C-alpha positions as CSV (number, residue, x, y, z in Angstrom):
1,M,92.1,79.6,90.8
2,Q,89.7,77.6,88.0
3,K,90.1,79.5,84.7
4,T,86.4,79.6,84.5
5,R,85.5,81.5,88.1
6,L,88.7,84.1,86.5
7,R,86.6,84.0,83.1
8,K,83.4,85.1,85.0
9,Y,85.5,87.6,87.3
10,A,86.8,89.7,83.9
11,R,83.5,89.3,82.5
12,L,81.7,90.9,85.5
13,I,84.3,93.8,85.3
14,A,83.5,94.2,81.7
15,R,79.7,93.7,81.6
16,T,78.8,94.8,84.7
17,G,81.6,97.5,86.3
18,A,82.6,99.5,83.6
19,N,79.3,97.9,81.1
20,I,81.6,98.8,77.9
21,Q,79.6,100.3,75.0
22,K,80.0,99.4,71.6
23,G,82.6,101.2,69.9
24,Q,84.1,102.5,73.1
25,E,87.9,102.6,74.3
26,V,88.8,101.0,77.6
27,F,92.1,101.6,79.2
28,I,93.4,99.8,82.0
29,Q,95.5,100.3,84.5
30,A,97.3,97.0,86.1
31,E,100.8,96.2,88.0
32,L,103.2,93.3,86.5
33,D,101.2,90.6,89.3
34,Q,98.6,89.4,86.9
35,P,99.2,89.1,83.1
36,A,97.4,86.4,82.9
37,F,94.0,87.8,84.2
38,V,94.7,90.8,82.5
39,E,95.0,89.3,79.1
40,M,91.6,87.6,79.7
41,L,90.0,90.9,80.8
42,V,91.1,92.1,77.6
43,E,89.4,89.7,75.6
44,E,86.3,90.2,77.6
45,C,86.6,93.6,76.8
46,Y,86.7,93.4,72.6
47,K,83.5,90.5,73.3
48,A,82.0,93.5,74.9
49,G,82.3,95.7,72.3
50,A,85.1,97.7,72.5
51,K,86.7,99.5,69.9
52,K,90.5,99.9,71.5
53,V,92.1,98.7,74.8
54,E,94.6,100.1,75.9
55,V,97.0,98.4,79.2
56,D,98.8,100.9,80.9
57,W,101.6,99.2,83.2
58,F,102.9,100.3,86.5
59,H,105.3,99.0,88.7
60,Q,105.1,99.7,92.7
61,P,109.4,99.3,93.1
62,L,109.5,101.8,89.7
63,T,107.7,104.6,91.5
64,R,109.8,104.6,94.8
65,S,112.8,105.0,92.4
66,H,111.1,107.3,90.6
67,I,110.4,109.2,94.6
68,K,114.1,108.6,95.5
69,Y,115.8,110.1,92.5
70,A,113.9,112.4,90.2
71,S,114.0,115.8,91.3
72,L,110.9,117.6,92.7
73,E,111.0,119.6,89.4
74,T,111.1,116.4,86.9
75,L,108.5,114.8,89.6
76,S,106.0,118.0,89.1
77,E,106.1,118.0,85.0
78,F,102.8,117.5,83.5
79,P,104.8,117.1,79.7
80,D,103.0,117.5,76.6
81,Y,102.3,114.1,76.0
82,S,100.3,113.4,79.2
83,E,98.2,116.5,78.6
84,A,97.6,115.2,75.3
85,R,95.7,112.1,77.1
86,W,94.1,113.8,79.2
87,Q,92.6,115.5,75.8
88,H,91.8,112.2,74.4
89,Y,90.1,111.1,77.4
90,L,87.7,114.2,77.2
91,K,86.9,113.9,73.6
92,T,86.2,110.0,72.9
93,L,85.1,109.4,76.8
94,P,86.7,106.1,77.0
95,C,85.9,103.1,79.5
96,R,88.7,103.0,82.6
97,I,89.0,100.5,84.5
98,Y,91.7,100.3,87.3
99,L,93.3,96.7,88.9
100,E,94.8,96.9,92.5
101,S,97.3,95.0,93.7
102,E,100.1,96.3,95.0
103,D,101.9,96.1,98.2
104,P,99.4,98.1,101.3
105,D,102.9,99.1,102.4
106,G,105.2,99.6,99.7
107,L,106.2,103.3,99.2
108,N,107.2,102.9,103.2
109,G,110.1,105.0,103.8
110,V,109.3,107.6,101.0
111,D,109.9,111.3,101.3
112,Q,106.7,111.8,101.7
113,E,106.7,115.5,101.6
114,K,108.2,115.7,98.2
115,M,105.5,112.8,96.8
116,S,102.8,115.2,98.3
117,K,104.5,118.7,97.2
118,A,104.8,116.8,93.6
119,Y,101.4,116.5,93.7
120,Q,100.1,119.1,94.8
121,N,101.5,121.3,91.9
122,R,100.5,118.6,89.2
123,F,97.1,118.6,90.3
124,P,96.2,122.5,88.7
125,L,97.5,121.6,85.2
126,I,95.2,118.1,85.7
127,K,92.4,119.4,87.5
128,K,90.8,121.7,84.5
129,Y,90.1,118.0,82.8
130,R,89.2,115.6,85.7
131,D,86.0,118.6,86.2
132,Q,84.6,118.4,82.9
133,L,85.0,114.4,82.6
134,E,82.8,114.9,85.6
135,N,80.5,111.7,85.4
136,R,80.5,111.6,81.8
137,Y,82.1,108.5,81.7
138,Q,82.1,104.7,83.1
139,W,85.2,103.5,85.2
140,C,85.1,100.5,87.8
141,I,87.8,99.5,90.0
142,A,88.3,96.1,91.1
143,A,91.5,93.7,92.3
144,V,93.8,90.9,91.5
145,P,96.2,89.5,94.3
146,G,99.8,91.3,94.4
147,R,102.3,88.3,95.9
148,A,103.7,91.0,98.3
149,W,99.9,91.7,99.0
150,A,99.2,88.1,99.8
151,R,101.8,88.1,101.7
152,K,100.5,90.2,104.0
153,L,97.4,88.7,104.5
154,F,99.2,85.0,104.8
155,P,102.2,85.2,106.4
156,D,102.1,81.4,106.8
157,L,101.6,80.1,103.7
158,S,103.7,79.9,100.9
159,P,103.6,82.6,98.3
160,G,102.0,80.2,95.9
161,R,99.3,78.9,98.6
162,A,98.7,82.9,99.7
163,E,98.4,83.9,96.0
164,E,95.5,81.2,95.7
165,A,94.0,82.2,99.4
166,L,93.6,85.7,97.7
167,W,92.3,85.4,95.0
168,Q,89.8,83.1,97.0
169,A,88.7,86.0,98.9
170,I,88.6,88.4,96.3
171,L,86.7,86.0,94.6
172,D,84.1,85.2,97.2
173,T,83.5,88.8,98.4
174,S,82.9,89.9,95.0
175,R,79.9,87.5,94.4
176,I,81.7,85.4,91.4
177,G,79.3,82.8,91.9
178,E,77.2,80.5,89.6
179,D,75.8,83.6,88.3
180,P,77.7,86.7,89.3
181,I,76.1,89.1,87.0
182,G,72.3,87.8,87.9
183,A,73.8,88.2,91.8
184,W,75.1,91.4,91.4
185,N,71.7,93.0,89.6
186,E,70.4,91.1,92.8
187,H,72.5,93.4,95.3
188,N,72.2,96.4,93.4
189,R,68.0,96.1,93.8
190,D,69.2,95.7,97.6
191,L,71.1,98.6,98.0
192,E,68.5,100.7,95.9
193,S,66.0,99.9,98.4
194,R,67.9,101.2,101.4
195,C,68.8,104.7,100.2
196,R,65.3,104.7,98.7
197,Y,64.4,104.7,102.5
198,L,66.9,107.0,103.8
199,N,66.4,109.5,101.6
200,E,62.5,109.3,102.2
201,L,63.8,110.8,105.6
202,G,65.1,113.8,105.1
203,I,67.5,113.6,107.0
204,A,69.5,116.8,108.4
205,S,72.2,115.0,110.4
206,L,73.3,111.9,111.6
207,H,74.9,110.8,115.1
208,Y,77.2,108.5,115.3
209,T,78.7,106.3,118.9
210,A,80.2,103.8,119.4
211,S,82.4,102.2,122.6
212,N,86.0,102.9,121.2
213,G,84.8,106.7,121.8
214,T,83.6,108.5,118.4
215,D,80.9,110.5,119.4
216,F,80.4,112.5,116.1
217,T,77.4,114.9,114.0
218,V,77.7,115.5,110.3
219,G,75.6,117.6,108.5
220,M,73.2,116.5,105.2
221,I,73.0,119.0,102.1
222,P,69.4,119.0,101.4
223,E,69.3,118.4,97.9
224,A,71.9,115.4,98.2
225,R,70.6,111.6,98.4
226,F,72.2,108.2,99.7
227,C,73.5,106.4,96.7
228,G,74.6,102.8,95.9
229,G,75.8,100.0,94.0
230,G,75.4,101.2,90.6
231,E,75.5,104.7,88.8
232,T,74.9,106.4,85.8
233,T,76.5,108.8,83.7
234,L,75.7,111.9,82.0
235,Q,74.9,109.9,79.0
236,G,72.8,107.7,80.6
237,V,75.0,104.9,80.9
238,S,74.7,102.5,83.9
239,F,77.9,101.0,85.5
240,N,79.6,100.0,88.9
241,P,82.4,101.9,89.8
242,N,83.6,99.6,93.2
243,I,84.0,95.2,92.6
244,P,82.9,94.8,95.5
245,T,80.5,97.6,97.2
246,E,78.3,97.3,100.3
247,E,78.0,100.5,101.0
248,C,74.6,103.7,100.4
249,F,76.6,106.9,100.6
250,T,76.2,110.5,100.1
251,S,78.0,114.2,100.5
252,P,77.8,115.9,103.4
253,M,77.7,119.5,104.1
254,R,80.8,121.2,103.5
255,G,80.9,122.4,107.1
256,Q,79.0,121.2,109.1
257,A,81.0,118.2,111.2
258,E,81.6,118.4,114.7
259,G,82.8,115.7,117.3
260,I,85.8,112.8,117.6
261,V,86.0,109.8,115.3
262,Y,88.5,107.0,115.8
263,A,89.2,104.5,112.8
264,S,88.4,101.1,112.9
265,K,90.8,99.3,110.6
266,P,94.2,100.4,109.3
267,L,94.1,102.5,106.0
268,S,96.8,102.2,103.4
269,W,97.5,105.3,101.6
270,D,99.8,105.5,98.1
271,G,101.5,102.4,99.6
272,Q,101.6,103.9,103.4
273,L,99.9,102.7,105.8
274,I,98.7,104.6,108.8
275,D,96.8,102.8,112.0
276,R,95.5,103.4,114.9
277,F,94.3,107.2,114.5
278,W,92.0,109.5,115.7
279,I,90.3,113.1,114.2
280,R,88.5,115.9,115.5
281,F,86.1,117.8,113.7
282,E,85.2,121.6,114.7
283,G,83.2,123.5,112.2
284,G,83.2,120.8,109.6
285,K,87.0,121.2,109.8
286,T,89.6,118.6,111.0
287,V,91.4,120.6,113.5
288,E,93.3,118.4,115.9
289,W,94.5,114.4,115.3
290,N,96.7,111.7,115.7
291,A,98.1,108.1,114.3
292,E,99.8,106.0,116.5
293,V,101.2,104.7,113.1
294,N,102.7,107.2,110.6
295,N,101.0,110.2,111.3
296,E,102.9,112.1,109.0
297,A,101.2,110.8,105.9
298,L,98.1,111.5,108.0
299,T,99.2,115.0,108.1
300,Q,100.6,115.0,104.6
301,I,96.7,113.9,103.7
302,I,95.0,116.4,106.0
303,G,97.3,119.6,104.4
304,M,96.9,118.8,100.9
305,D,95.0,121.4,100.2
306,E,92.3,123.6,101.6
307,G,89.4,121.2,100.9
308,S,91.6,117.8,102.1
309,A,90.5,118.8,105.8
310,F,86.7,118.7,105.3
311,L,84.2,115.6,104.5
312,G,83.3,114.6,101.0
313,E,81.6,111.3,101.2
314,C,79.9,109.8,104.3
315,A,79.4,105.9,103.6
316,L,76.9,103.4,105.3
317,V,78.0,99.8,105.6
318,P,76.9,96.8,107.7
319,Y,79.2,95.4,110.0
320,D,77.1,92.0,108.8
321,S,78.6,91.8,105.0
322,P,80.6,89.4,103.1
323,I,84.2,91.2,103.7
324,Q,83.7,91.6,107.2
325,N,82.1,88.3,107.6
326,S,85.4,87.0,105.6
327,K,87.6,87.9,109.0
328,L,90.3,89.3,106.7
329,L,91.6,92.4,107.1
330,F,92.5,93.3,103.6
331,Y,95.0,96.3,104.1
332,N,93.0,97.6,100.9
333,T,90.6,100.3,100.7
334,L,88.5,98.6,98.2
335,F,87.7,96.4,100.8
336,D,87.8,97.0,103.9
337,E,85.7,100.6,103.1
338,N,83.4,98.1,102.4
339,A,83.4,96.1,105.3
340,A,82.9,99.2,107.7
341,C,80.9,102.1,108.1
342,H,83.7,104.8,106.2
343,L,84.1,108.8,105.8
344,A,86.3,110.3,103.3
345,L,87.9,113.8,103.5
346,G,88.5,115.5,100.9
347,M,86.6,115.6,96.9
348,G,82.7,114.8,97.5
349,F,80.3,113.9,94.7
350,A,78.5,116.2,92.3
351,D,76.0,113.0,91.4
352,C,74.5,112.4,94.9
353,I,73.1,115.8,94.1
354,D,69.5,115.8,92.9
355,G,69.1,116.4,89.6
356,F,73.2,117.1,89.6
357,E,72.7,115.8,85.4
358,H,70.7,119.5,85.1
359,R,73.4,121.5,87.2
360,T,76.6,122.2,86.8
361,L,79.5,121.3,88.7
362,E,80.0,123.9,90.4
363,E,76.1,124.8,91.1
364,C,76.6,121.3,93.0
365,R,80.0,122.3,95.0
366,K,78.2,125.6,95.9
367,L,75.0,123.9,97.7
368,G,78.2,122.2,100.1
369,V,79.5,119.5,98.0
370,N,83.0,119.7,99.4
371,D,85.9,120.3,96.3
372,S,89.6,118.9,96.7
373,M,92.6,117.0,95.1
374,M,92.1,114.3,97.6
375,H,89.3,111.6,98.1
376,V,90.6,109.6,100.9
377,D,88.4,106.7,102.4
378,F,89.0,105.9,105.9
379,M,87.1,103.4,108.4
380,I,85.4,103.9,111.3
381,G,82.5,100.9,111.9
382,T,82.9,98.8,114.6
383,E,80.7,95.9,116.1
384,D,78.6,98.5,118.3
385,M,78.1,101.4,116.2
386,C,74.5,103.2,116.7
387,I,73.8,105.9,114.2
388,D,70.8,107.9,114.8
389,A,69.2,109.9,112.0
390,C,67.7,113.8,112.7
391,T,65.2,114.7,109.9
392,R,64.5,117.5,108.9
393,S,60.9,117.4,110.7
394,G,62.9,116.9,114.2
395,D,62.3,113.5,114.5
396,T,65.2,110.8,115.7
397,V,65.3,107.7,113.4
398,P,67.5,105.3,114.5
399,I,69.7,103.8,111.2
400,F,72.4,101.3,112.9
401,R,72.1,99.4,116.2
402,N,75.2,97.6,116.7
403,G,76.9,97.9,113.5
404,N,74.1,96.9,111.5
405,W,70.9,98.4,109.8
406,A,68.0,99.4,112.0
407,F,65.4,98.8,109.3
């Protein structure tokens, strides 16, 4: 891969993704797959004005060993040094950058109950910091090729050529051309205009239908708005949390979801693949579900806490998108969720509430934003999906026809 193109990608992550401010600290989380690119990204973070850049390295096989050999008690610990880091985050509000590259099913076969229980035990100690940090710092999720991930997408290529092909796909769908920052500014303007139209409709509910059996209605929070592309912190700093992104999204009303949805793509969750599944909702809550592949993991997601059985996000993504048009199934939610309309079980977004900056997090949740330790996106968009909006004035407005925007 040309280093000049990789440099543009690193610069985009630092300046448009995280939008590092002068004197701000940066924490990067990465697997061991692309150390040369991480080095390039660190340099671009400093050039953008970072005071200090820390890299936390992870390795999926080590995670597998920890789950296998460490006791549940040990996995559940929240040691003093971990808490000290969260306190540091709260004090300094650093940028957080996450580079995804792990094997989509690299944790297949681990003790799912043990892994979930450990997270459930730790979460109450983390939650107080997470809630205080909500909407106060910039973060960005991007991707680099992992060798196992590349082999899964391109099994007929040699490891080196598969990695190169995955790099090409990542950069193409992330708009890394002659002027990536200019392309992203234009893309953000398009998403903002679509969100503006949606917000002007006064949508009370959305009704989804598709030939695969999806027939589903979800209610909207009156005070909520559709968002897309860039976001803004409470300090007024703009950033792009996902590279790539194609969605206009909102947080629906907790407790208002009826019907059945069928997944249109596999879901990679914590290194495990879940596939060919459906979920049925009553009174806003998941009441019945089944996955032909890895139903145990789907059950773990839905049962993680009280909020994980409710919806936290509805996202609209046209079928005619760069990622869908690549004809690749990435087995990675960052990409696959931006190739299809999707929903998310679990935590909703307070910043989808109009005037959220003048409300407390608790006030946003009382309006209907779901709270949970989880936020798990799953894809439901198809080539023939139709979505109608029922407005608060009683009108029915087409939003999607045959998988794409109807406006």
